[in-house]
MIDOSE-1310 file (N, C-alpha, C; in nm, 2 decimals, decimal comma, always signed):
residues 167
mnei	-0,66/+1,10/-20,41/-0,60/+0,98/-20,35/-0,45/+0,99/-20,35; -0,39/+0,95/-20,24/-0,24/+0,95/-20,23/-0,18/+0,82/-20,28; -0,08/+0,84/-20,37/-0,01/+0,72/-20,42/+0,14/+0,74/-20,41; +0,21/+0,64/-20,37/+0,35/+0,64/-20,36/+0,40/+0,53/-20,46
iffg	+0,49/+0,57/-20,54/+0,55/+0,47/-20,63/+0,69/+0,45/-20,59; +0,74/+0,33/-20,57/+0,87/+0,31/-20,52/+0,93/+0,18/-20,59; +1,06/+0,18/-20,59/+1,13/+0,06/-20,64/+1,27/+0,05/-20,57; +1,33/-0,06/-20,58/+1,46/-0,08/-20,52/+1,47/-0,22/-20,46
snke	+1,55/-0,23/-20,35/+1,57/-0,36/-20,29/+1,45/-0,40/-20,20; +1,42/-0,52/-20,20/+1,31/-0,57/-20,12/+1,36/-0,71/-20,06; +1,33/-0,73/-19,93/+1,38/-0,85/-19,87/+1,29/-0,97/-19,90; +1,18/-0,95/-19,96/+1,09/-1,06/-19,99/+1,09/-1,09/-20,14
pisl	+1,08/-1,21/-20,19/+1,08/-1,24/-20,33/+0,95/-1,17/-20,40; +0,97/-1,13/-20,52/+0,86/-1,07/-20,59/+0,76/-1,17/-20,63; +0,80/-1,29/-20,68/+0,72/-1,40/-20,71/+0,79/-1,53/-20,70; +0,72/-1,64/-20,71/+0,79/-1,77/-20,70/+0,89/-1,79/-20,81
enks	+0,86/-1,73/-20,93/+0,95/-1,75/-21,05/+1,07/-1,66/-21,03; +1,05/-1,55/-20,97/+1,16/-1,45/-20,96/+1,20/-1,43/-20,81; +1,30/-1,49/-20,77/+1,34/-1,49/-20,63/+1,44/-1,38/-20,60; +1,44/-1,28/-20,68/+1,53/-1,16/-20,66/+1,48/-1,08/-20,55
dkil	+1,57/-1,00/-20,48/+1,52/-0,91/-20,38/+1,51/-0,77/-20,44; +1,53/-0,76/-20,57/+1,52/-0,63/-20,64/+1,39/-0,61/-20,70; +1,33/-0,49/-20,69/+1,21/-0,45/-20,76/+1,26/-0,35/-20,86; +1,25/-0,39/-20,99/+1,31/-0,31/-21,10/+1,21/-0,22/-21,17
kpiq	+1,08/-0,24/-21,14/+0,98/-0,15/-21,19/+0,91/-0,09/-21,07; +0,87/+0,04/-21,08/+0,80/+0,11/-20,97/+0,67/+0,03/-20,94; +0,65/+0,01/-20,81/+0,52/-0,04/-20,76/+0,46/+0,06/-20,66; +0,33/+0,06/-20,66/+0,26/+0,15/-20,57/+0,26/+0,11/-20,43
fkfe	+0,30/+0,20/-20,34/+0,30/+0,18/-20,20/+0,16/+0,20/-20,15; +0,10/+0,11/-20,08/-0,04/+0,13/-20,03/-0,04/+0,13/-19,88; -0,11/+0,23/-19,82/-0,12/+0,24/-19,68/-0,25/+0,16/-19,64; -0,25/+0,10/-19,53/-0,36/+0,03/-19,48/-0,43/+0,11/-19,36
nene	-0,48/+0,22/-19,40/-0,54/+0,31/-19,30/-0,46/+0,33/-19,18; -0,34/+0,38/-19,20/-0,25/+0,41/-19,09/-0,31/+0,51/-18,99; -0,38/+0,60/-19,05/-0,45/+0,71/-18,97/-0,60/+0,68/-18,96; -0,67/+0,73/-18,86/-0,81/+0,70/-18,84/-0,89/+0,74/-18,96
nene	-0,86/+0,85/-19,02/-0,94/+0,91/-19,12/-0,86/+0,90/-19,25; -0,92/+0,86/-19,36/-0,85/+0,84/-19,48/-0,79/+0,97/-19,53; -0,85/+1,08/-19,51/-0,79/+1,21/-19,55/-0,66/+1,24/-19,47; -0,64/+1,18/-19,36/-0,52/+1,20/-19,28/-0,40/+1,12/-19,34
neik	-0,42/+1,05/-19,45/-0,31/+0,98/-19,51/-0,24/+1,06/-19,62; -0,27/+1,19/-19,62/-0,20/+1,28/-19,72/-0,06/+1,30/-19,67; +0,03/+1,27/-19,76/+0,18/+1,26/-19,73/+0,24/+1,40/-19,75; +0,32/+1,45/-19,66/+0,39/+1,57/-19,66/+0,53/+1,55/-19,71
qiss	+0,60/+1,45/-19,66/+0,74/+1,42/-19,68/+0,77/+1,28/-19,66; +0,87/+1,23/-19,74/+0,93/+1,10/-19,72/+1,08/+1,11/-19,70; +1,14/+1,04/-19,61/+1,28/+1,04/-19,59/+1,32/+0,89/-19,58; +1,44/+0,86/-19,64/+1,48/+0,72/-19,64/+1,63/+0,70/-19,64
snds	+1,67/+0,59/-19,59/+1,82/+0,56/-19,60/+1,83/+0,41/-19,62; +1,94/+0,36/-19,58/+1,98/+0,22/-19,60/+1,88/+0,12/-19,55; +1,83/+0,14/-19,43/+1,74/+0,03/-19,37/+1,60/+0,08/-19,32; +1,57/+0,21/-19,35/+1,43/+0,25/-19,31/+1,38/+0,37/-19,39
tifl	+1,25/+0,38/-19,38/+1,18/+0,49/-19,45/+1,08/+0,55/-19,35; +1,07/+0,68/-19,35/+0,97/+0,75/-19,26/+0,88/+0,83/-19,35; +0,75/+0,81/-19,34/+0,65/+0,88/-19,41/+0,59/+0,98/-19,31; +0,60/+1,11/-19,34/+0,54/+1,22/-19,26/+0,41/+1,26/-19,33
fkng	+0,30/+1,26/-19,25/+0,17/+1,30/-19,30/+0,14/+1,44/-19,27; +0,05/+1,50/-19,35/+0,02/+1,64/-19,33/-0,04/+1,68/-19,20; -0,09/+1,58/-19,13/-0,15/+1,60/-18,99/-0,05/+1,60/-18,88; +0,08/+1,59/-18,92/+0,19/+1,60/-18,82/+0,23/+1,47/-18,75
kaie	+0,17/+1,36/-18,80/+0,20/+1,22/-18,75/+0,29/+1,15/-18,85; +0,37/+1,05/-18,81/+0,46/+0,98/-18,90/+0,46/+0,83/-18,86; +0,50/+0,75/-18,97/+0,52/+0,61/-18,95/+0,65/+0,58/-19,01; +0,71/+0,47/-18,96/+0,84/+0,42/-19,01/+0,83/+0,27/-19,05
ysry	+0,89/+0,25/-19,16/+0,91/+0,11/-19,21/+1,06/+0,09/-19,20; +1,10/-0,03/-19,14/+1,24/-0,06/-19,14/+1,26/-0,21/-19,15; +1,39/-0,24/-19,17/+1,42/-0,38/-19,18/+1,39/-0,46/-19,05; +1,37/-0,39/-18,94/+1,34/-0,45/-18,81/+1,19/-0,46/-18,78
snqk	+1,11/-0,40/-18,87/+0,96/-0,40/-18,84/+0,88/-0,50/-18,92; +0,95/-0,59/-18,99/+0,88/-0,70/-19,07/+0,78/-0,64/-19,17; +0,82/-0,54/-19,24/+0,73/-0,47/-19,34/+0,60/-0,42/-19,28; +0,60/-0,40/-19,15/+0,48/-0,34/-19,09/+0,52/-0,20/-19,04
pqki	+0,43/-0,10/-19,05/+0,46/+0,03/-19,01/+0,46/+0,04/-18,86; +0,55/+0,12/-18,81/+0,56/+0,15/-18,67/+0,53/+0,30/-18,65; +0,43/+0,33/-18,57/+0,39/+0,47/-18,55/+0,50/+0,53/-18,46; +0,53/+0,65/-18,50/+0,63/+0,73/-18,43/+0,55/+0,81/-18,32
qien	+0,59/+0,79/-18,20/+0,51/+0,85/-18,08/+0,54/+0,99/-18,05; +0,56/+1,07/-18,15/+0,58/+1,22/-18,14/+0,48/+1,29/-18,22; +0,42/+1,39/-18,17/+0,31/+1,46/-18,24/+0,37/+1,59/-18,30; +0,29/+1,66/-18,38/+0,32/+1,79/-18,44/+0,45/+1,79/-18,52
iqkv	+0,48/+1,69/-18,59/+0,60/+1,68/-18,67/+0,60/+1,77/-18,79; +0,70/+1,84/-18,81/+0,72/+1,93/-18,92/+0,80/+1,87/-19,03; +0,91/+1,80/-18,99/+1,01/+1,75/-19,09/+1,08/+1,63/-19,03; +1,12/+1,53/-19,12/+1,20/+1,42/-19,08/+1,32/+1,41/-19,17
tigd	+1,43/+1,35/-19,11/+1,55/+1,33/-19,19/+1,61/+1,20/-19,14; +1,68/+1,13/-19,23/+1,74/+1,00/-19,20/+1,88/+1,00/-19,26; +1,98/+0,97/-19,18/+2,11/+0,95/-19,23/+2,14/+0,80/-19,23; +2,26/+0,75/-19,25/+2,28/+0,61/-19,24/+2,27/+0,56/-19,10
dnka	+2,31/+0,64/-19,00/+2,31/+0,59/-18,86/+2,23/+0,69/-18,77; +2,14/+0,76/-18,82/+2,06/+0,85/-18,74/+1,92/+0,88/-18,80; +1,83/+0,91/-18,72/+1,69/+0,95/-18,76/+1,66/+1,07/-18,68; +1,60/+1,17/-18,74/+1,57/+1,29/-18,66/+1,43/+1,34/-18,70
ilti	+1,36/+1,40/-18,60/+1,23/+1,46/-18,62/+1,23/+1,60/-18,57; +1,18/+1,70/-18,65/+1,17/+1,84/-18,61/+1,02/+1,86/-18,59; +0,98/+1,91/-18,47/+0,84/+1,94/-18,44/+0,81/+2,08/-18,48; +0,68/+2,11/-18,49/+0,63/+2,25/-18,52/+0,68/+2,35/-18,42
egnv	+0,70/+2,30/-18,29/+0,74/+2,39/-18,18/+0,89/+2,42/-18,19; +0,97/+2,35/-18,28/+1,11/+2,37/-18,29/+1,20/+2,28/-18,21; +1,14/+2,17/-18,16/+1,22/+2,07/-18,09/+1,27/+1,96/-18,18; +1,38/+1,91/-18,16/+1,44/+1,80/-18,24/+1,45/+1,68/-18,15
fakg	+1,40/+1,57/-18,20/+1,42/+1,44/-18,14/+1,49/+1,35/-18,24; +1,59/+1,28/-18,18/+1,68/+1,19/-18,27/+1,71/+1,06/-18,20; +1,75/+0,96/-18,29/+1,79/+0,84/-18,24/+1,89/+0,78/-18,34; +1,97/+0,69/-18,29/+2,07/+0,62/-18,37/+2,21/+0,61/-18,30
msin	+2,29/+0,52/-18,35/+2,42/+0,49/-18,28/+2,51/+0,61/-18,28; +2,50/+0,70/-18,38/+2,59/+0,82/-18,38/+2,53/+0,93/-18,29; +2,41/+0,92/-18,25/+2,35/+1,02/-18,16/+2,35/+0,97/-18,02; +2,31/+0,85/-17,99/+2,30/+0,80/-17,85/+2,34/+0,65/-17,85
pnns	+2,47/+0,62/-17,85/+2,52/+0,49/-17,85/+2,47/+0,39/-17,75; +2,43/+0,45/-17,63/+2,38/+0,36/-17,52/+2,24/+0,31/-17,54; +2,16/+0,39/-17,62/+2,02/+0,35/-17,65/+1,98/+0,40/-17,79; +2,02/+0,34/-17,89/+2,00/+0,39/-18,03/+1,86/+0,37/-18,08
kefi	+1,77/+0,31/-18,00/+1,64/+0,28/-18,05/+1,53/+0,38/-18,00; +1,57/+0,46/-17,90/+1,47/+0,56/-17,85/+1,51/+0,70/-17,89; +1,40/+0,78/-17,92/+1,43/+0,92/-17,96/+1,46/+1,00/-17,83; +1,56/+1,08/-17,84/+1,59/+1,17/-17,73/+1,58/+1,32/-17,78
niss	+1,56/+1,41/-17,69/+1,54/+1,55/-17,72/+1,68/+1,61/-17,74; +1,72/+1,64/-17,86/+1,85/+1,70/-17,89/+1,85/+1,85/-17,86; +1,73/+1,92/-17,88/+1,73/+2,06/-17,86/+1,76/+2,10/-17,72; +1,72/+2,01/-17,62/+1,75/+2,04/-17,48/+1,90/+2,03/-17,45
lied	+1,98/+1,97/-17,54/+2,12/+1,96/-17,51/+2,20/+2,08/-17,56; +2,14/+2,18/-17,63/+2,20/+2,30/-17,67/+2,23/+2,38/-17,55; +2,35/+2,42/-17,52/+2,39/+2,50/-17,40/+2,32/+2,63/-17,39; +2,31/+2,71/-17,50/+2,25/+2,84/-17,50/+2,10/+2,82/-17,50
kndr	+2,03/+2,84/-17,39/+1,89/+2,82/-17,38/+1,81/+2,91/-17,48; +1,86/+3,02/-17,52/+1,80/+3,11/-17,61/+1,81/+3,06/-17,76; +1,88/+2,95/-17,78/+1,91/+2,90/-17,91/+1,85/+2,76/-17,93; +1,75/+2,73/-17,85/+1,70/+2,59/-17,85/+1,58/+2,57/-17,95
vvqd	+1,54/+2,68/-18,02/+1,43/+2,66/-18,12/+1,50/+2,63/-18,25; +1,47/+2,51/-18,30/+1,54/+2,47/-18,43/+1,44/+2,49/-18,54; +1,49/+2,54/-18,66/+1,40/+2,56/-18,77/+1,43/+2,47/-18,89; +1,54/+2,40/-18,89/+1,57/+2,30/-18,99/+1,67/+2,20/-18,94
ivsg	+1,66/+2,08/-19,00/+1,75/+1,97/-18,97/+1,79/+1,90/-19,10; +1,91/+1,84/-19,10/+1,95/+1,76/-19,21/+2,05/+1,65/-19,15; +2,04/+1,53/-19,20/+2,12/+1,42/-19,16/+2,24/+1,40/-19,26; +2,35/+1,38/-19,20/+2,47/+1,33/-19,28/+2,48/+1,18/-19,26
wdal	+2,59/+1,13/-19,31/+2,61/+0,98/-19,30/+2,59/+0,93/-19,15; +2,67/+1,00/-19,06/+2,66/+0,96/-18,92/+2,66/+1,08/-18,83; +2,60/+1,19/-18,88/+2,59/+1,31/-18,80/+2,46/+1,38/-18,83; +2,42/+1,46/-18,74/+2,29/+1,54/-18,76/+2,33/+1,69/-18,74
yllt	+2,27/+1,77/-18,83/+2,30/+1,91/-18,83/+2,17/+1,99/-18,80; +2,17/+2,09/-18,72/+2,06/+2,17/-18,68/+2,08/+2,32/-18,72; +1,98/+2,38/-18,77/+1,98/+2,53/-18,79/+1,88/+2,59/-18,70; +1,92/+2,68/-18,60/+1,83/+2,73/-18,51/+1,76/+2,86/-18,56
snqn	+1,66/+2,90/-18,49/+1,59/+3,02/-18,53/+1,67/+3,15/-18,52; +1,78/+3,14/-18,45/+1,88/+3,25/-18,44/+1,99/+3,24/-18,55; +1,97/+3,15/-18,64/+2,06/+3,12/-18,76/+2,19/+3,07/-18,72; +2,20/+3,00/-18,61/+2,32/+2,93/-18,56/+2,31/+2,78/-18,61
aygi	+2,42/+2,73/-18,65/+2,43/+2,59/-18,69/+2,50/+2,50/-18,58; +2,44/+2,38/-18,56/+2,50/+2,29/-18,46/+2,51/+2,15/-18,53; +2,60/+2,07/-18,48/+2,61/+1,94/-18,53/+2,63/+1,84/-18,41; +2,58/+1,72/-18,43/+2,60/+1,62/-18,32/+2,62/+1,48/-18,39
gsny	+2,70/+1,40/-18,34/+2,72/+1,27/-18,40/+2,87/+1,24/-18,42; +2,90/+1,17/-18,52/+3,04/+1,13/-18,55/+3,12/+1,25/-18,60; +3,24/+1,27/-18,55/+3,33/+1,37/-18,60/+3,46/+1,30/-18,64; +3,46/+1,18/-18,68/+3,57/+1,10/-18,71/+3,66/+1,17/-18,82
dgql	+3,60/+1,23/-18,92/+3,68/+1,30/-19,02/+3,67/+1,45/-19,01; +3,63/+1,50/-18,90/+3,62/+1,64/-18,88/+3,49/+1,70/-18,94; +3,39/+1,62/-18,97/+3,27/+1,67/-19,04/+3,19/+1,77/-18,95; +3,22/+1,77/-18,82/+3,15/+1,86/-18,73/+3,23/+1,99/-18,71
gvdp	+3,33/+2,01/-18,79/+3,41/+2,13/-18,78/+3,51/+2,14/-18,67; +3,54/+2,03/-18,61/+3,64/+2,03/-18,50/+3,75/+1,92/-18,54; +3,87/+1,96/-18,52/+3,98/+1,87/-18,54/+3,96/+1,74/-18,46; +3,95/+1,62/-18,52/+3,92/+1,50/-18,43/+4,04/+1,48/-18,34
qtl	+4,15/+1,53/-18,36/+4,27/+1,50/-18,28/+4,26/+1,58/-18,15; +4,17/+1,68/-18,14/+4,16/+1,77/-18,02/+4,05/+1,72/-17,93; +3,97/+1,63/-17,97/+3,86/+1,58/-17,88/+3,91/+1,48/-17,78
C-alpha cells in the first residue's frame, strides 16, 4: 500500500477548535483512486513548491494539487512522464522520450497555465533530447543527452549565465 505522510500549511481549518492553517503533525495523504487500477497508484516522485504539488506515478501519469484546484487533483494531460520539477514560478515535466513540457509566468508569460514544449525551442535539433530537468526559483534548467546545459526563464540576476545588462 502506498502512503504519503505530509505536514505544513493548509488552507482549511484542522478542526472547529483549532482554526489554524498549519498542520503540525504529519498526516497521511490518501488518494481516491486517481488511476483506474489501485496498483497504478504507486508513486515514483513528488515535487512541490509554494502553491502546488505534483505526484508522479510509476505508470508515467501525474496529478497536481494546487491552491487553484480546491484540494482536488487535476490530471496532467501528458503521458509517459519520467520526472517532474517545480520552482516558485514554473512547473516542468520530462517525458521518457526526452521531451520537456513546462508552464509558468517565467516560462510563458502570455499563457502561464498551459504546458508548452520547451525541447522544440532548442535551436540545435540534434540537442533536443533532454535527460534531466531542475527548476530554480523562476528559471528552468535542462541537461540534454549530448551533455549540454540550457536555461529558460528569468535572468534578472544573471542566473542563466548571461549578463542581464546585455539582453
